C-alpha positions as CSV (number, residue, x, y, z in Angstrom):
1,X,-4.1,23.2,-1.2
2,X,-1.9,23.8,2.4
3,X,0.3,20.9,3.1
4,X,-1.4,20.4,6.7
5,X,-5.1,19.8,4.5
6,X,-3.1,17.7,1.6
7,X,-1.7,15.3,5.0
8,X,-5.6,15.7,6.5
9,X,-7.4,14.7,3.8
10,X,-4.7,11.6,2.9
11,X,-5.4,10.8,6.7
12,X,-9.8,11.2,6.1
13,X,-9.5,9.1,3.0
14,X,-7.3,6.3,4.0
15,X,-9.7,6.1,7.0
16,X,-12.8,6.1,4.9
17,X,-11.1,3.2,2.6
18,X,-9.4,0.9,5.9
19,X,-10.9,-2.1,6.3
20,X,-11.7,-2.2,10.1
21,X,-15.0,-2.3,11.2
22,X,-15.2,-0.1,13.4
23,X,-13.3,2.9,11.5
24,X,-14.1,5.3,15.6
25,X,-10.6,4.6,16.7
26,X,-8.7,5.4,13.3
27,X,-7.0,9.3,14.3
28,X,-3.5,8.4,11.8
29,X,-1.6,6.2,10.6
30,X,1.9,6.1,11.9
31,X,3.5,4.8,8.6
32,X,2.3,8.1,7.2
33,X,3.3,11.9,8.0
34,X,4.7,15.1,6.9
35,X,8.2,15.0,7.1
36,X,9.8,17.8,6.8
37,X,8.1,21.6,5.8
38,X,6.0,23.8,6.9
39,X,2.2,23.1,7.5
40,X,1.2,26.4,5.6
41,X,3.1,25.8,2.6
42,X,0.7,25.8,-0.2
43,X,0.8,23.1,-2.9
44,X,-0.5,23.0,-6.3
45,X,3.1,20.8,-8.1
46,X,4.2,17.5,-6.6
47,X,6.4,15.3,-6.9
48,X,5.1,11.7,-6.9
49,X,7.7,8.3,-6.5
50,X,7.1,4.7,-4.8
51,X,10.4,5.6,-3.6
52,X,11.8,8.6,-2.1
53,X,15.3,8.6,-1.1
54,X,18.1,11.0,-1.3
55,X,18.8,10.8,-4.6
56,X,14.8,11.5,-5.8
57,X,15.4,14.2,-3.6
58,X,18.1,15.9,-5.6
59,X,16.5,15.0,-8.6
60,X,12.9,17.8,-7.1
61,X,15.9,20.3,-5.9
62,X,16.8,20.2,-9.7
63,X,13.2,20.3,-11.1
64,X,12.5,23.2,-8.7
65,X,15.5,25.0,-9.9
66,X,13.8,24.8,-13.5
67,X,10.4,25.0,-13.3
68,X,9.3,25.2,-9.3
69,X,7.8,22.4,-7.5
70,X,6.2,22.4,-4.3
71,X,5.7,18.9,-2.3
72,X,7.7,15.4,-2.8
73,X,5.5,13.2,-1.9
74,X,6.7,9.2,-1.2
75,X,4.8,6.2,-1.0
76,X,7.0,4.0,1.2
77,X,7.7,5.4,4.8
78,X,10.5,7.0,6.1
79,X,12.2,8.8,8.9
80,X,9.1,8.3,11.6
81,X,6.9,6.7,9.8
82,X,9.7,3.3,8.5
83,X,9.5,4.0,12.3
84,X,6.0,4.0,13.3
85,X,5.5,1.2,10.7
86,X,4.8,-1.9,12.8
87,X,2.2,0.0,14.6
88,X,-0.3,-0.6,11.2
89,X,0.0,-4.1,11.4
90,X,-2.6,-4.3,13.8
91,X,-5.2,-3.4,10.9
92,X,-4.1,-7.1,9.7
93,X,-6.3,-8.7,13.4
94,X,-9.1,-7.4,11.9
95,X,-8.4,-8.8,8.6
96,X,-7.2,-12.3,9.5
97,X,-10.9,-12.4,11.9
98,X,-12.7,-11.2,8.9
99,X,-11.4,-14.7,7.4
100,X,-12.7,-16.6,10.1
101,X,-9.3,-17.0,12.5
102,X,-10.1,-16.4,16.5
103,X,-10.0,-13.1,16.7
104,X,-7.1,-14.3,20.0
105,X,-5.9,-15.7,17.4
106,X,-5.0,-13.7,15.0
107,X,-4.0,-10.9,17.5
108,X,-1.1,-13.7,18.7
109,X,0.2,-14.2,15.5
110,X,0.3,-10.4,14.4
111,X,1.7,-9.1,18.0
112,X,4.7,-11.7,17.2
113,X,4.8,-10.6,14.1
114,X,4.8,-6.6,14.6
115,X,7.9,-7.1,17.5
116,X,10.1,-9.0,14.7
117,X,9.0,-6.0,12.5
118,X,10.0,-3.5,14.8
119,X,13.4,-5.3,15.9
120,X,14.3,-5.4,12.4
121,X,13.6,-1.6,11.4
122,X,14.9,0.2,15.4
123,X,18.7,-0.1,14.2
124,X,17.9,1.3,10.6
125,X,19.5,4.5,9.9
126,X,15.8,5.9,9.3
127,X,16.5,9.9,8.8
128,X,18.3,9.7,6.0
129,X,16.6,11.0,3.4
130,X,14.5,14.0,5.6
131,X,17.8,14.9,6.8
132,X,18.1,15.2,2.6
133,X,14.7,16.8,2.7
134,X,15.3,19.3,5.9
135,X,19.3,20.4,3.9
136,X,17.6,21.3,0.5
137,X,14.5,22.7,2.0
138,X,12.2,21.4,0.2
139,X,8.7,19.7,2.0
140,X,8.7,15.4,1.8
141,X,6.0,13.4,3.1
142,X,4.8,9.8,2.5
143,X,1.3,8.3,2.5
144,X,1.6,4.2,3.0
145,X,-1.3,2.1,4.5
146,X,-4.0,5.2,3.5
147,X,-2.6,4.3,0.4
148,X,-2.6,0.8,0.4
149,X,-6.4,0.9,1.7
150,X,-7.7,1.9,-1.6
151,X,-6.1,-0.7,-3.2
152,X,-8.2,-2.9,-0.9
153,X,-11.1,-1.5,-1.1
154,X,-10.5,-1.1,-5.0
155,X,-10.3,-4.5,-5.4
156,X,-12.4,-6.5,-2.8
157,X,-15.3,-4.5,-4.3
158,X,-14.4,-5.3,-7.9
159,X,-13.9,-9.7,-7.3
160,X,-17.1,-9.1,-5.5
161,X,-19.3,-7.2,-8.1
162,X,-20.9,-10.5,-9.9
163,X,-19.8,-9.8,-13.3
164,X,-16.3,-9.7,-11.8
165,X,-16.5,-12.3,-9.3
166,X,-13.7,-14.5,-10.4
167,X,-14.4,-18.6,-10.4
168,X,-10.9,-20.3,-11.3
169,X,-7.2,-19.0,-10.2
170,X,-6.4,-17.7,-13.6
171,X,-10.1,-15.8,-13.5
172,X,-8.2,-13.3,-10.8
173,X,-5.0,-12.7,-13.3
174,X,-7.4,-11.6,-15.9
175,X,-9.4,-9.5,-13.6
176,X,-6.3,-7.7,-13.0
177,X,-5.0,-7.6,-16.4
178,X,-7.8,-5.4,-17.2
179,X,-6.5,-2.3,-14.5
180,X,-4.1,0.0,-15.7
181,X,-1.7,0.0,-13.5
182,X,-1.3,-3.8,-13.4
183,X,-1.5,-3.2,-17.8
184,X,1.9,-0.8,-17.7
185,X,3.6,-3.8,-15.2
186,X,3.3,-6.5,-17.9
187,X,5.1,-4.3,-20.0
188,X,8.3,-4.3,-17.8
189,X,7.1,-7.8,-17.7
190,X,6.3,-7.6,-13.7
191,X,2.3,-8.0,-14.6
192,X,0.2,-10.5,-11.9
193,X,0.4,-13.8,-12.1
194,X,0.4,-17.4,-10.4
195,X,3.1,-18.3,-8.5
196,X,1.3,-21.1,-6.4
197,X,-1.9,-23.4,-7.7
198,X,-2.8,-23.4,-11.6
199,X,-4.7,-21.0,-14.1
200,X,-7.8,-24.3,-14.0
201,X,-8.1,-24.7,-9.8
202,X,-11.1,-23.1,-8.1
203,X,-10.4,-19.5,-6.5
204,X,-13.0,-20.6,-3.3
205,X,-12.3,-17.4,-0.8
206,X,-9.9,-15.1,-1.6
207,X,-8.0,-13.3,1.4
208,X,-6.6,-9.9,-0.2
209,X,-3.1,-8.9,1.2
210,X,-3.0,-5.8,0.2
211,X,-2.5,-3.5,3.1
212,X,-1.5,-3.3,7.2
213,X,2.1,-2.6,7.0
214,X,4.0,-5.3,5.5
215,X,3.7,-9.0,5.0
216,X,2.1,-10.4,8.1
217,X,2.4,-14.2,10.1
218,X,4.2,-16.4,8.3
219,X,2.5,-18.7,10.5
220,X,-0.9,-18.6,10.1
221,X,-1.2,-20.3,6.7
222,X,-2.4,-23.5,7.7
223,X,-5.2,-22.2,10.3
224,X,-6.5,-19.9,7.2
225,X,-6.8,-23.0,4.9
226,X,-8.9,-24.5,7.8
227,X,-10.8,-21.6,7.8
228,X,-12.1,-21.9,3.9
229,X,-9.6,-19.4,2.2
230,X,-8.3,-21.4,-0.7
231,X,-6.7,-18.2,-2.8
232,X,-4.2,-15.5,-1.7
233,X,-4.0,-12.0,-3.8
234,X,-1.0,-10.5,-2.7
235,X,1.4,-7.6,-3.5
236,X,4.6,-10.0,-2.8
237,X,5.3,-12.6,-0.7
238,X,8.4,-13.5,0.4
239,X,10.4,-17.1,0.3
240,X,10.0,-18.1,3.7
241,X,6.4,-16.8,3.5
242,X,5.9,-18.9,0.2
243,X,7.4,-21.9,1.9
244,X,4.8,-21.6,4.8
245,X,2.1,-20.9,1.6
246,X,2.8,-24.1,-0.5
247,X,2.9,-26.6,2.9
248,X,-1.2,-25.1,3.0
249,X,-2.4,-25.7,0.0
250,X,-3.1,-22.2,-1.1
251,X,-3.2,-20.8,-4.3
252,X,-1.2,-17.5,-4.1
253,X,-1.8,-14.6,-7.0
254,X,1.3,-12.0,-6.8
255,X,-0.8,-8.6,-8.3
256,X,2.4,-6.7,-8.1
257,X,4.6,-4.7,-5.5
258,X,5.0,-1.0,-7.4
259,X,2.2,-1.7,-9.1
260,X,-0.7,-2.3,-6.7
261,X,1.1,0.7,-5.0
262,X,1.1,3.1,-7.6
263,X,-3.3,1.9,-8.2
264,X,-3.7,2.9,-4.6
265,X,-1.6,6.5,-4.2
266,X,-3.5,7.0,-7.9
267,X,-6.8,6.7,-6.1
268,X,-6.2,8.1,-3.2
269,X,-4.8,11.2,-5.3
270,X,-8.1,11.1,-7.1
271,X,-9.9,12.2,-3.2
272,X,-7.5,14.7,-2.5
273,X,-7.9,16.4,-5.8
274,X,-11.8,15.7,-5.9
275,X,-11.5,17.1,-2.4
276,X,-9.4,20.3,-3.3
277,X,-11.5,20.1,-6.5
278,X,-8.2,20.8,-8.6
279,X,-5.7,18.8,-10.1
280,X,-2.0,19.3,-9.2
281,X,0.5,18.9,-11.5
282,X,2.4,15.7,-10.4
283,X,5.5,15.3,-11.5
284,X,5.7,11.0,-11.9
285,X,9.0,9.0,-10.6
286,X,10.1,6.2,-8.7
287,X,8.2,3.7,-10.9
288,X,4.8,5.9,-10.2
289,X,2.0,6.5,-12.8
290,X,-0.1,8.9,-12.7
291,X,-3.5,7.5,-14.0
292,X,-6.6,9.5,-13.3
293,X,-9.8,8.1,-12.8
294,X,-13.0,9.8,-13.5
């Protein structure tokens, strides 16, 4: 499979898993990109990691010298994809609207948060790993929201199935612990856990915070409670956001950041392999573990 086809499949499957009801306007994901490399590069062996920085690229170059390597894939964005991170946050407007917030309110809160994230990212040195890939002449890309969409879709379906619909907050944790990526995280003491509420509280209406670039507005949680939401299931939650959630009396289950990212990448890679009708040789690094399903 050529590099451009690999990327196009990531976008296509990311669109299919996207939680927005109207997918017609989804052409690309600004936080996911081919960062360096010829589009016609043939891809058979890939190195995949959650965070790929200069050190991982030097490691990739060493592996390429010893045994060959075609492409390095990061989950988290770098270069122009990092600069575009705030743009994908508009996805959260749909999620909040589906949870019961007025569309105008959701849009205003997310636009304010998007501007904050954009201001935080702009001064940073975005191109360091991309420059390293160029100097090493090693193809480099990242898949962020397409993978995160897969986590959202997977868990949303799981929690809505009759046999696995959680009733108590503790049930959410127990369900997550049946998933291999979260089991691995548990061995490193980073598995799913309740950080607000307790295991015996009713779970109520769940809001999954698994996609949409990064954490949304910290001023949304009281409104979510009024809309009927009682439990957040998140990859992670900042201290600033946590204080606001606590004030809103919501339950919070943190599934785990790296483990959730790994789950999304695995599901996305499964789909790309099915489309390619081949299994790519995968060198896993930087927190990632390759687990195939079906």
